N, C-alpha and C positions, 0 to 999 in steps of 0.2 A: 371772792367778794360776797358770794351768796352762801358761804360755808358748805360748799359741796366738796366731796372728796377729790374730784379731778378738776382742779382749778387751772388758772393760767400757767402757773409755774410747772405743774405736772405735764401739761401739754407741751410747753417749751422744752422741758427736759427730755421727753419722749422723742420729739422731733429732732432735737440736737443729737441725742444718742444714736438715733437711726441714721442720721447723716454721717456721723463719725464712723459707725460700723460699715457704711457703704464706701466711704473714702479710703479706709484702710486697704481693702483688696485692690482698689483702683490704683493706689500709689505704690503698692508693693509688688504687683503682678508684672510679669514681663509683657511688654507691648506686643500685640493687643491684649487687654485684660482677659483672664481666664473666665469664660462664661459660667463654668461649673462653680467656681468659687463665689461668684456674684450671686448666682441663684441660691446657693446654700446660705449666704448671708441674708438675703431677702426672706427666705423661708424661716430662718432662725429668728429674725426680727418679728415676723408675723406671729409665729408661735409664742414667743416670749411676751409680746404685748397682749396676745390673747389670754395668757395666764394672768397678766396684770388686770385686764378687764374683768375676767372671771372673779378674781379676788375682790374687785370693787363691787360687783353685783352681790356676791355672797356677804360681804361686809354690810351692805345696805339692807339685805334681806334678813339679817339675823335678829330682827326684833321679835319679841315674844308676842304672838297673836294666834288666834284660832284658825286663821285662814292663811294659805300660802300667798305671800306677796313677793313680787319681784320688783326691785328698785335699782336704778343705776344703769339701765341698759343704754340710755342715750349718752351718759358720761363714758361708759366703757367703749361705745362705738366711736365717740369723738376722740378718745385716746388712741384707738386703733387707726383712725384716719390720720391723726397727727403723726403716727409712725410712718404711714404711707407718704405723707408730705415730706417727712425727713428723708426717706429713701429717695424720693425724687430730687430733693435738694442735694443729697450726697452724690447722686449720679450726674449732677450738673443740669438737670432738667428744670431750670428755674421757672420757665413758662408754665409747665405742668403744675409745679408747686404753687405758683401764684393763682392760677385758675382754680386749683383744688382748694386753696385756702379761702378764696372768695365764695366758692360754692358751699363750702362747709359753714362759713359765716352766715350765708343766706339760709341754709337749712336749719341751723341752730337758733337763729334769731328771728328771721322773717316768718318762717313756717310755724314757729311756736305760737304766733298770734292766731293762726288758722285752726290750731287744735282746740 
């Protein structure tokens, strides 16, 4: 809505993708689920979304100016958090996902007024 690179659809897709990647090893593993496979999936999601956030920061900072400026850190961090919320949802930890979503909303909207 504010013409920022990481909008609502980006956050929704990152959360959904993270949840899907978590559900896959949970559904295909022999009970109980293999903890090594789950930790590798979580690590892959965190690293992949980290690259997505880095690309967002670099994209925002590529303006020609005389000073080094960094933009998009909050957007990149919120995309990274949405991946964590997706992992929680994929694991079935809906309470953690809900509390995390509310706290993220508070940080992004309420604390912005204090800056």
